C-alpha positions as CSV (number, residue, x, y, z in Angstrom):
1,M,-47.9,-32.9,38.2
2,K,-44.6,-34.2,36.7
3,K,-45.9,-33.5,33.2
4,R,-46.8,-29.9,34.1
5,T,-43.4,-29.4,35.7
6,F,-41.7,-30.7,32.6
7,I,-43.8,-28.4,30.4
8,L,-42.9,-25.4,32.6
9,F,-39.2,-26.4,32.6
10,R,-39.2,-26.8,28.8
11,T,-40.9,-23.4,28.4
12,A,-38.4,-21.7,30.7
13,L,-35.5,-23.3,28.9
14,A,-36.9,-22.2,25.5
15,S,-37.2,-18.6,26.8
16,V,-33.6,-18.6,28.1
17,L,-32.3,-20.0,24.8
18,L,-34.4,-17.5,22.8
19,I,-33.0,-14.6,24.9
20,A,-29.5,-15.9,24.5
21,F,-29.9,-16.3,20.7
22,S,-31.5,-12.9,20.4
23,N,-28.6,-11.3,22.4
24,A,-26.1,-13.1,20.3
25,A,-27.8,-12.1,17.0
26,S,-28.0,-8.5,18.3
27,A,-24.3,-8.5,19.1
28,Q,-23.5,-10.0,15.8
29,S,-25.5,-7.5,13.8
30,S,-24.1,-4.5,15.8
31,R,-20.5,-5.4,14.9
32,P,-19.4,-3.1,12.0
33,N,-18.5,-4.3,8.5
34,I,-14.9,-3.4,7.6
35,V,-14.0,-2.3,4.0
36,F,-10.2,-2.1,3.8
37,I,-9.2,-0.3,0.5
38,L,-5.5,-0.4,-0.5
39,A,-4.3,1.7,-3.4
40,D,-1.0,0.6,-5.1
41,D,1.8,3.1,-5.4
42,L,-0.4,6.1,-4.6
43,G,1.6,9.2,-3.7
44,F,1.1,11.4,-0.6
45,T,-0.7,14.2,-2.5
46,D,-2.5,12.1,-5.1
47,T,-6.0,12.5,-3.8
48,A,-8.1,15.7,-3.2
49,P,-8.2,15.5,0.6
50,Y,-4.4,15.5,0.5
51,G,-4.0,18.4,-1.9
52,S,-4.3,16.9,-5.3
53,E,-5.9,18.4,-8.4
54,I,-7.2,14.9,-9.3
55,N,-11.0,14.6,-8.9
56,T,-11.6,12.1,-6.1
57,P,-15.1,12.9,-4.7
58,T,-15.5,9.5,-3.1
59,I,-12.3,9.6,-1.1
60,S,-13.1,13.2,-0.2
61,A,-16.5,12.1,1.1
62,L,-14.7,9.4,3.2
63,A,-12.4,12.1,4.6
64,A,-15.4,14.1,5.6
65,K,-16.8,11.1,7.5
66,G,-13.7,10.2,9.5
67,L,-10.1,10.9,10.4
68,R,-7.2,11.8,8.1
69,F,-3.7,11.0,9.1
70,S,-0.9,13.4,8.0
71,N,2.0,11.4,9.5
72,Y,1.2,7.8,8.7
73,H,4.0,5.6,7.3
74,T,4.3,2.3,5.5
75,A,7.0,0.3,3.9
76,G,8.6,1.6,0.7
77,S,7.5,-1.4,-1.4
78,C,4.3,-3.4,-1.7
79,A,4.7,-6.9,-0.3
80,P,6.4,-5.9,3.0
81,S,3.6,-3.3,3.5
82,R,0.9,-5.9,2.8
83,A,2.4,-8.3,5.3
84,M,2.5,-5.7,8.0
85,L,-1.0,-4.4,7.2
86,L,-2.6,-7.8,7.4
87,T,-0.7,-9.1,10.5
88,G,0.4,-6.2,12.6
89,V,3.9,-7.7,12.7
90,D,7.2,-6.3,11.4
91,S,7.9,-7.4,7.8
92,H,11.1,-9.2,8.7
93,R,9.4,-11.3,11.4
94,A,6.5,-11.9,9.0
95,G,8.8,-13.4,6.3
96,V,8.5,-10.5,3.8
97,P,11.5,-8.2,4.3
98,N,11.3,-7.3,0.6
99,I,9.4,-8.4,-2.5
100,P,10.6,-11.8,-3.5
101,E,11.5,-10.5,-7.0
102,M,14.2,-8.3,-5.3
103,L,15.7,-10.7,-2.8
104,P,19.3,-11.7,-3.5
105,P,20.1,-15.5,-3.2
106,E,22.4,-14.8,-0.2
107,Q,19.4,-13.7,1.8
108,T,16.8,-16.3,0.6
109,Q,18.8,-19.0,2.4
110,Y,17.2,-17.7,5.6
111,S,13.6,-18.8,6.5
112,H,12.4,-15.3,7.2
113,Y,13.8,-13.9,4.0
114,R,11.7,-15.8,1.4
115,G,9.4,-12.9,0.5
116,V,6.2,-14.8,1.3
117,L,3.9,-14.6,4.3
118,G,5.2,-16.9,7.1
119,R,3.2,-19.5,9.0
120,N,4.3,-17.8,12.2
121,V,1.9,-14.9,11.7
122,V,-1.9,-14.7,11.7
123,T,-3.9,-12.5,9.4
124,I,-6.8,-10.3,10.5
125,A,-8.9,-12.3,8.0
126,T,-8.2,-15.5,10.0
127,L,-8.9,-13.7,13.3
128,L,-12.1,-12.1,12.1
129,Q,-13.4,-15.3,10.4
130,D,-12.8,-17.3,13.6
131,Q,-15.0,-14.7,15.4
132,G,-18.0,-14.8,13.0
133,Y,-17.0,-12.5,10.2
134,H,-17.3,-13.2,6.5
135,T,-14.0,-12.4,4.9
136,Y,-13.4,-11.4,1.2
137,I,-10.5,-10.2,-0.9
138,A,-10.5,-9.0,-4.5
139,G,-7.3,-7.6,-5.9
140,K,-3.5,-7.9,-5.6
141,W,-2.1,-10.3,-3.1
142,H,1.7,-10.7,-3.7
143,L,2.3,-12.7,-0.5
144,G,2.8,-16.1,-2.1
145,M,1.0,-18.3,-4.7
146,T,1.4,-21.9,-3.5
147,P,-1.8,-23.4,-2.1
148,D,-0.8,-22.9,1.5
149,L,0.0,-19.2,0.9
150,L,-3.0,-18.1,-1.1
151,P,-5.7,-16.0,0.6
152,S,-8.0,-19.1,0.8
153,A,-5.5,-20.6,3.2
154,R,-4.9,-17.4,5.2
155,G,-8.4,-16.7,6.4
156,F,-10.3,-15.4,3.4
157,E,-13.7,-17.1,2.7
158,R,-13.9,-15.8,-0.8
159,S,-11.0,-14.6,-3.0
160,F,-10.2,-13.4,-6.5
161,I,-6.6,-12.3,-6.6
162,M,-3.6,-11.5,-8.7
163,A,-0.5,-13.1,-7.1
164,D,2.3,-11.1,-8.8
165,S,3.8,-7.7,-8.1
166,G,1.7,-6.3,-10.9
167,A,-0.1,-7.1,-14.2
168,D,-2.0,-5.5,-17.0
169,N,-5.2,-3.7,-16.2
170,W,-7.0,-4.5,-19.5
171,E,-6.2,-8.2,-20.0
172,Q,-4.6,-11.3,-18.5
173,K,-1.1,-10.4,-19.4
174,P,2.2,-10.1,-17.5
175,Y,3.6,-6.6,-17.4
176,L,7.3,-7.7,-17.1
177,P,9.2,-10.6,-18.7
178,I,10.0,-12.1,-15.3
179,Y,6.5,-13.7,-15.4
180,K,5.4,-16.3,-17.9
181,Q,1.8,-15.4,-17.3
182,A,-0.4,-13.1,-15.2
183,N,-1.2,-15.4,-12.2
184,W,-4.8,-14.9,-11.2
185,F,-6.6,-17.2,-8.6
186,A,-10.2,-17.6,-7.6
187,D,-10.8,-19.3,-4.2
188,G,-7.3,-20.9,-4.4
189,K,-7.5,-22.2,-8.0
190,R,-6.0,-20.7,-11.2
191,T,-8.5,-18.8,-13.2
192,T,-8.9,-16.6,-16.2
193,L,-10.2,-13.0,-16.7
194,P,-13.3,-12.0,-18.7
195,D,-12.8,-10.3,-22.1
196,D,-14.3,-7.0,-20.8
197,F,-11.8,-6.8,-17.9
198,Y,-10.6,-3.5,-16.4
199,S,-9.0,-4.0,-13.0
200,S,-10.7,-1.3,-10.9
201,R,-14.2,-2.0,-12.2
202,F,-13.8,-5.8,-12.0
203,L,-12.4,-5.8,-8.5
204,I,-15.4,-3.8,-7.2
205,D,-17.8,-6.0,-9.1
206,K,-16.2,-9.1,-7.4
207,T,-16.4,-7.4,-4.0
208,I,-20.1,-6.6,-4.5
209,E,-20.7,-10.2,-5.6
210,F,-19.0,-11.6,-2.5
211,I,-21.0,-9.3,-0.2
212,D,-24.3,-10.1,-1.8
213,E,-23.8,-13.9,-1.4
214,N,-24.3,-13.6,2.3
215,A,-26.3,-10.4,2.5
216,G,-29.0,-10.6,5.1
217,D,-27.6,-13.4,7.2
218,G,-26.8,-11.1,10.1
219,A,-23.0,-11.7,10.1
220,P,-20.6,-8.7,9.5
221,F,-17.9,-8.8,6.8
222,L,-14.4,-7.8,6.1
223,A,-13.9,-6.8,2.5
224,Y,-10.2,-6.2,1.5
225,V,-9.9,-4.5,-1.8
226,P,-6.2,-4.1,-2.8
227,F,-6.4,-2.3,-6.2
228,Q,-3.9,-2.5,-9.0
229,A,-4.2,1.3,-9.4
230,V,-1.8,3.1,-9.9
231,H,0.9,0.4,-10.2
232,L,2.6,-0.2,-13.6
233,P,1.4,-0.3,-16.2
234,V,-0.5,2.9,-15.7
235,Q,-3.7,2.5,-17.7
236,A,-7.2,4.0,-17.7
237,P,-10.4,4.3,-19.7
238,Q,-10.4,7.1,-22.4
239,E,-13.3,9.0,-20.8
240,F,-11.2,9.5,-17.7
241,I,-8.1,10.4,-19.6
242,D,-9.9,13.1,-21.6
243,R,-10.5,15.1,-18.4
244,Y,-6.8,15.7,-17.7
245,M,-5.4,16.3,-21.2
246,D,-4.6,19.9,-20.4
247,T,-3.9,19.6,-16.7
248,Y,-0.2,18.8,-16.7
249,D,1.1,21.1,-19.5
250,G,3.0,23.1,-16.9
251,G,5.3,20.2,-16.1
252,W,6.4,18.4,-12.9
253,D,8.1,21.3,-11.1
254,E,4.9,23.4,-11.3
255,L,2.8,20.4,-10.2
256,R,5.1,19.7,-7.2
257,R,4.9,23.3,-6.2
258,Q,1.1,23.5,-6.6
259,R,0.6,20.4,-4.5
260,Y,2.9,21.7,-1.8
261,L,0.9,24.9,-1.5
262,R,-2.4,23.0,-1.2
263,A,-0.9,20.6,1.4
264,V,0.1,23.7,3.4
265,E,-3.4,25.2,3.0
266,L,-5.0,21.9,4.2
267,G,-2.7,21.8,7.3
268,L,-1.0,18.6,6.1
269,V,2.5,20.1,6.4
270,P,3.7,23.2,8.2
271,K,3.6,26.6,6.5
272,N,7.3,27.1,7.1
273,S,8.3,23.7,5.7
274,A,10.4,23.4,2.5
275,M,11.1,20.9,-0.3
276,V,14.2,19.5,-1.8
277,D,14.7,19.4,-5.5
278,M,15.2,15.7,-6.4
279,Q,18.2,15.3,-8.6
280,T,16.4,12.6,-10.6
281,T,13.9,15.3,-11.8
282,A,14.6,16.3,-15.3
283,D,14.7,19.9,-16.5
284,W,11.2,20.6,-18.0
285,D,12.3,23.7,-19.8
286,K,14.9,21.7,-21.8
287,L,12.2,19.4,-23.3
288,T,10.9,20.0,-26.8
289,P,7.2,20.9,-27.2
290,K,6.6,17.4,-28.5
291,Q,8.3,15.8,-25.4
292,K,6.4,18.1,-23.1
293,K,3.1,17.0,-24.7
294,Y,4.0,13.4,-24.3
295,Q,5.1,13.7,-20.7
296,A,2.0,15.6,-19.8
297,K,-0.2,12.8,-21.2
298,R,1.8,10.2,-19.1
299,M,0.6,12.1,-16.0
300,A,-2.9,12.6,-17.4
301,V,-3.3,8.8,-17.7
302,Y,-2.1,8.4,-14.1
303,A,-4.6,11.0,-12.9
304,A,-7.3,9.2,-14.9
305,M,-6.4,5.9,-13.2
306,V,-6.7,7.5,-9.8
307,E,-10.1,9.0,-10.6
308,A,-11.3,5.7,-12.1
309,M,-10.4,3.9,-8.9
310,D,-12.3,6.6,-6.9
311,F,-15.3,6.2,-9.2
312,H,-15.5,2.5,-8.6
313,I,-15.1,2.9,-4.8
314,G,-18.1,5.1,-5.1
315,R,-20.0,2.3,-6.8
316,L,-19.2,0.0,-3.8
317,I,-20.4,2.7,-1.3
318,A,-23.6,3.2,-3.3
319,H,-24.3,-0.5,-3.2
320,L,-23.7,-0.7,0.5
321,K,-26.3,2.1,0.9
322,S,-28.8,0.3,-1.3
323,I,-28.6,-2.9,0.8
324,G,-28.7,-1.0,4.1
325,E,-25.1,-1.8,5.2
326,Y,-23.4,1.6,4.7
327,E,-24.1,3.1,8.1
328,N,-22.7,0.1,9.8
329,T,-19.5,0.0,7.7
330,I,-16.1,1.4,8.6
331,F,-13.7,2.2,5.8
332,V,-9.9,2.2,5.9
333,F,-8.3,3.8,2.9
334,T,-4.5,3.9,2.3
335,S,-1.6,3.1,-0.1
336,D,1.0,0.4,0.2
337,N,3.9,2.8,-0.5
338,G,4.8,6.1,-2.2
339,A,4.7,6.9,-6.0
340,E,6.5,4.6,-8.4
341,P,9.5,6.2,-10.2
342,S,10.3,3.3,-12.5
343,G,10.0,3.5,-16.3
344,P,12.1,5.0,-19.0
345,A,12.9,8.7,-18.6
346,D,12.6,9.1,-22.3
347,P,10.0,6.7,-23.8
348,D,10.5,7.9,-27.3
349,T,13.6,5.9,-28.3
350,A,14.0,2.9,-30.6
351,L,15.4,0.8,-27.8
352,T,12.4,1.5,-25.5
353,R,10.0,0.6,-28.2
354,F,11.9,-2.6,-29.0
355,A,11.8,-3.6,-25.3
356,L,8.1,-3.0,-25.1
357,T,7.4,-4.9,-28.3
358,R,9.0,-7.9,-26.7
359,Q,6.2,-7.8,-24.2
360,D,3.5,-7.0,-26.8
361,Y,3.2,-3.4,-25.7
362,K,3.2,0.0,-27.4
363,N,3.6,3.4,-25.9
364,D,2.2,5.6,-28.8
365,Y,0.9,9.0,-27.7
366,E,-2.5,8.5,-29.3
367,T,-3.3,5.2,-27.4
368,L,-1.4,5.9,-24.2
369,G,-3.1,4.2,-21.3
370,L,-5.5,2.1,-23.4
371,K,-5.4,-1.6,-24.0
372,G,-2.0,-2.8,-25.3
373,S,-0.3,0.4,-24.0
374,F,2.5,0.5,-21.4
375,N,2.6,3.7,-19.5
376,S,4.5,5.0,-16.5
377,I,5.2,8.4,-15.0
378,G,9.0,8.1,-14.3
379,P,10.9,9.7,-11.4
380,S,10.1,13.4,-12.4
381,F,6.4,13.1,-12.0
382,A,6.8,10.6,-9.2
383,S,8.4,13.4,-7.2
384,A,5.4,15.6,-7.9
385,A,3.0,12.8,-6.8
386,A,4.9,12.6,-3.5
387,S,5.0,16.4,-3.1
388,P,6.3,18.0,-0.9
389,L,8.2,15.0,0.3
390,S,11.6,13.7,-0.7
391,Y,12.2,10.4,-2.6
392,Y,9.6,7.9,-3.7
393,K,8.9,4.2,-3.8
394,F,11.7,1.8,-2.7
395,Y,13.5,4.4,-0.7
396,S,13.2,5.4,3.0
397,G,12.7,9.1,2.4
398,E,9.3,10.4,3.4
399,G,8.1,10.3,-0.2
400,G,8.5,6.5,-0.2
401,M,7.0,5.9,3.2
402,R,4.5,8.7,4.1
403,V,1.1,8.0,2.4
404,P,-2.5,8.9,2.9
405,L,-4.6,7.1,5.5
406,I,-8.3,7.7,6.1
407,I,-10.4,5.8,8.6
408,A,-14.0,6.7,8.2
409,G,-17.6,5.7,9.0
410,E,-20.9,7.0,10.2
411,V,-20.4,5.2,13.5
412,L,-17.1,6.9,14.3
413,P,-16.8,9.9,16.6
414,S,-14.2,11.6,14.4
415,Q,-15.8,13.4,11.5
416,S,-13.9,15.5,9.1
417,A,-10.9,15.5,11.5
418,M,-7.2,15.3,11.0
419,T,-4.3,14.1,13.2
420,S,-0.6,14.6,12.9
421,A,0.2,11.7,15.3
422,F,2.8,9.3,14.0
423,A,1.4,6.0,12.8
424,F,2.9,2.9,11.1
425,A,1.7,0.1,8.9
426,T,1.7,-2.4,11.7
427,D,-1.0,-0.3,13.5
428,I,-3.7,-1.1,10.9
429,A,-4.3,-4.7,11.9
430,P,-4.8,-4.1,15.7
431,T,-7.0,-1.0,14.8
432,I,-9.3,-3.1,12.5
433,L,-9.6,-5.8,15.2
434,E,-10.5,-3.3,17.9
435,L,-13.0,-1.6,15.6
436,A,-14.6,-5.0,14.9
437,G,-14.7,-5.9,18.6
438,A,-12.4,-8.9,17.9
439,E,-9.8,-10.4,20.2
440,K,-6.1,-10.6,19.5
441,P,-4.2,-13.8,20.2
442,L,-3.1,-13.8,23.8
443,P,0.0,-15.5,25.3
444,R,-0.6,-18.8,27.2
445,F,2.1,-20.4,29.3
446,G,4.6,-17.9,28.2
447,A,4.1,-18.4,24.4
448,L,1.7,-16.9,21.9
449,R,-0.1,-19.7,20.1
450,Y,-3.0,-19.7,17.6
451,G,-4.4,-22.4,15.5
452,G,-2.2,-25.0,17.1
453,R,1.1,-23.2,16.3
454,E,3.3,-20.6,17.9
455,V,2.9,-17.2,16.3
456,E,4.4,-13.7,16.5
457,A,2.7,-11.1,18.6
458,M,1.4,-7.9,16.9
459,T,3.9,-5.1,17.4
460,G,1.5,-2.4,16.1
461,R,-0.8,-0.2,18.2
462,S,-4.5,0.4,17.8
463,L,-5.3,3.8,16.4
464,V,-8.8,3.7,18.1
465,P,-7.8,6.1,20.9
466,L,-6.9,8.7,18.2
467,I,-10.2,8.0,16.4
468,N,-12.2,8.4,19.6
469,G,-10.3,11.6,20.5
470,E,-9.1,10.1,23.7
471,Q,-5.4,10.6,23.0
472,D,-3.3,12.8,20.7
473,R,-0.6,10.2,20.1
474,I,-0.2,6.4,20.5
475,Y,3.6,6.2,20.7
476,E,5.6,7.9,23.5
477,P,8.2,10.5,22.4
478,D,11.1,8.1,23.3
479,E,9.7,5.0,21.7
480,P,11.7,3.8,18.6
481,I,10.1,2.3,15.5
482,G,12.6,0.8,13.2
483,Y,12.4,0.0,9.5
484,E,14.6,-1.5,6.7
485,L,14.0,-2.5,3.1
486,G,16.8,-3.5,0.7
487,G,19.4,-1.7,2.7
488,N,17.4,1.5,2.8
489,S,16.8,2.2,6.5
490,A,15.0,4.5,9.0
491,L,14.1,4.8,12.6
492,F,11.4,7.0,14.0
493,Q,11.3,8.4,17.5
494,G,8.9,11.0,18.6
495,D,9.0,13.9,16.0
496,Y,12.4,12.7,14.7
497,K,13.7,10.3,12.1
498,I,17.1,9.0,11.1
499,V,17.3,7.8,7.5
500,L,19.7,6.1,5.1
501,N,19.1,5.8,1.4
502,R,21.4,3.7,-0.8
503,G,22.3,4.3,-4.4
504,P,21.8,5.0,-7.1
505,V,19.7,7.9,-5.8
506,G,20.8,8.0,-2.2
507,D,24.4,8.4,-0.9
508,G,24.4,5.7,1.8
509,Q,24.8,8.2,4.6
510,W,22.7,8.5,7.8
511,Y,20.8,11.8,8.3
512,L,18.6,13.1,11.2
513,Y,15.4,15.1,10.5
514,N,12.5,16.5,12.5
515,I,9.8,15.2,10.2
516,V,7.0,17.2,12.0
517,D,8.6,20.6,11.4
518,D,10.5,19.5,8.2
519,P,8.6,16.7,6.5
520,G,10.4,17.4,3.2
521,E,13.7,16.3,4.9
522,T,15.6,19.5,4.0
523,R,17.5,20.3,7.2
524,D,19.9,17.6,8.5
525,L,20.3,17.8,12.3
526,S,22.9,15.1,12.8
527,K,25.7,17.6,13.6
528,S,23.6,20.1,15.6
529,E,22.0,17.3,17.7
530,P,24.8,14.6,17.9
531,K,23.5,13.0,21.2
532,R,20.0,12.4,19.7
533,F,21.6,11.2,16.5
534,Q,23.8,8.7,18.2
535,K,21.0,7.5,20.5
536,M,18.8,6.8,17.5
537,L,21.6,5.0,15.6
538,N,22.0,2.7,18.6
539,A,18.3,2.1,18.7
540,Y,18.4,1.1,15.0
541,V,21.2,-1.4,15.7
542,R,19.0,-2.9,18.4
543,Y,16.1,-3.1,16.0
544,T,18.1,-5.0,13.4
545,K,19.2,-7.5,16.0
546,E,15.8,-8.0,17.5
547,N,14.1,-8.5,14.1
548,G,16.7,-10.5,12.2
549,V,17.5,-7.8,9.6
550,L,20.2,-9.0,7.2
551,P,22.7,-6.7,5.5
552,V,22.4,-6.5,1.7
553,P,25.3,-8.0,-0.3
554,K,28.1,-5.7,-1.4
555,G,27.1,-3.9,-4.6
556,F,23.4,-4.8,-4.2
557,N,21.1,-3.0,-6.7
558,A,17.4,-3.7,-6.2
559,Q,16.4,-3.1,-9.9
560,Q,19.2,-5.1,-11.3
561,Q,18.4,-7.9,-8.8
562,V,14.9,-8.1,-10.3
563,A,16.4,-8.7,-13.7
564,L,18.8,-11.3,-12.4
565,N,16.1,-13.2,-10.5
566,G,13.8,-13.1,-13.5
567,L,16.6,-14.5,-15.7
568,R,17.3,-17.2,-13.2
569,E,13.6,-18.1,-12.7
570,Q,12.7,-18.1,-16.4
571,A,16.1,-19.4,-17.8
572,G,15.3,-17.1,-20.7
573,P,17.4,-15.1,-23.1
574,A,19.8,-12.4,-22.1
575,I,17.4,-9.8,-23.6
576,L,15.5,-10.0,-20.2
577,I,18.3,-8.1,-18.5
578,S,18.4,-5.4,-21.1
579,I,14.7,-4.9,-21.1
580,L,14.5,-4.6,-17.3
581,L,17.6,-2.4,-17.1
582,L,16.1,-0.2,-19.8
583,L,12.7,0.2,-18.2
584,F,13.6,0.4,-14.6
585,V,17.3,1.1,-14.0
586,S,18.1,3.6,-16.8
587,P,16.6,6.7,-15.1
588,F,18.7,6.1,-12.0
589,V,21.9,5.1,-14.0
590,L,21.6,8.4,-15.9
591,Y,21.3,10.2,-12.6
592,A,24.3,8.5,-11.1
593,R,26.4,9.4,-14.2
594,A,25.2,13.0,-14.0
595,R,26.1,13.3,-10.3
596,R,29.7,11.9,-11.0
597,K,30.2,14.6,-13.6
598,Q,29.3,17.4,-11.1
């Protein structure tokens, strides 16, 4: 009798355990995979779903399977954006108020101004890994390169990353003299690149490799793919360049106008909106035929790099379909900031060529964009890439902060939809967590702790109510969202924005815009709505105090600071400063001189 009772008990226990295991396995398999794709320096209208002439069928297909955001904002530079995207915490609280290469010594004395990801924040990779996800990264990291700061110590199970602000796309080579080498790491250890390397292709190859290692084990995955495209140096395979050789012969003004009209047609900006003419945009008609030909090819290489990125994203999607994971995958596609204006305005000078030779680069027309070539698009075409917005990377104008965002997937209710709701970079992390069915850290005994340490709470909001069509906005009209980077500042509140842009392009004055009606920031409302203006200025002051925002030193120039920090770090020859000033500062110095003559 006792034996029979024991057998029945054992059978019942086995049944209960089997049901529990089956339920757990079912829950595990039903959780979606997350593919988070981050372009680098991609402008607002650089993809077809946002009005571009560039062929991006994969990104267009994602837009058809999800929700496009027309009013999404990020930081004006890469590392602060990446910190907010991965943690949901304001960049100043996360330890990355600016890229480390641009931080002046007066600020780096403070613990939250080191330009590397603080230990007081938790990444979505850590949170998802702790809740059963595989976590992978292949691409640009730029949040620290000491062992405790690399992805392998911040929640990523597998990683192959470049730790710098940028690097060559064809070989393991630094793109600026501030780096002794291009710093690539595999699973936390220094590594080398293969001889047949091209960044967009290689990063997708690695992502596929990581996914396949655990395919079929029933666990979902987070795959974070931060591309190098289209960061300096702008480079692309010849077959992609050939497709755009006649596309930009009309110049930057024509391109900016064409993209504006397409953005209006797509409903991305209002029909009655306008554009400002950026004073850093050169006069196309004053260029010689030879100069026009060269400038058009600079943009052709840029377009080719965007299309090459799109092509390789398509390879990843095709692979997910082949292994049966596509329908259970949610895709997040965005850019870390607006288009990059740096680079010599006139590349065809002896001084420019000398500076590039110091870095073992050329910029000959025939090989532009290929291995050994350094290419950029400069401020004139950067304004077209951000069309119809004002400013570009580094600045707080809409062109530096408003970028594409697409959240897509077969499992999502929003299909081929668009929202004009305001959203910010800190919203991505809580959105991914909710889509994955993962929990955020919760306060205990009055403090928020995770992994045995006190951590910052996420300040961003989940965008899932927008995706599900339950709400038409996630921020109330009177809620302020502050922002600062290198002294360039903004505060958003409802449909309004106050903004200050420092020199050499900005004038250091505050302005008020309705960025819903006037996304091009053409009509200053500070005098016609003084009460709103003052209220928002007061809210910005509160933001700086609550988030430890430090003032920039008197006379601070971000590009010059890169040169000074590089010289200090490398203890190299003075030629470093001249190289960097030539490549990065000269377009803006020329602009400042021209403005003083007016």
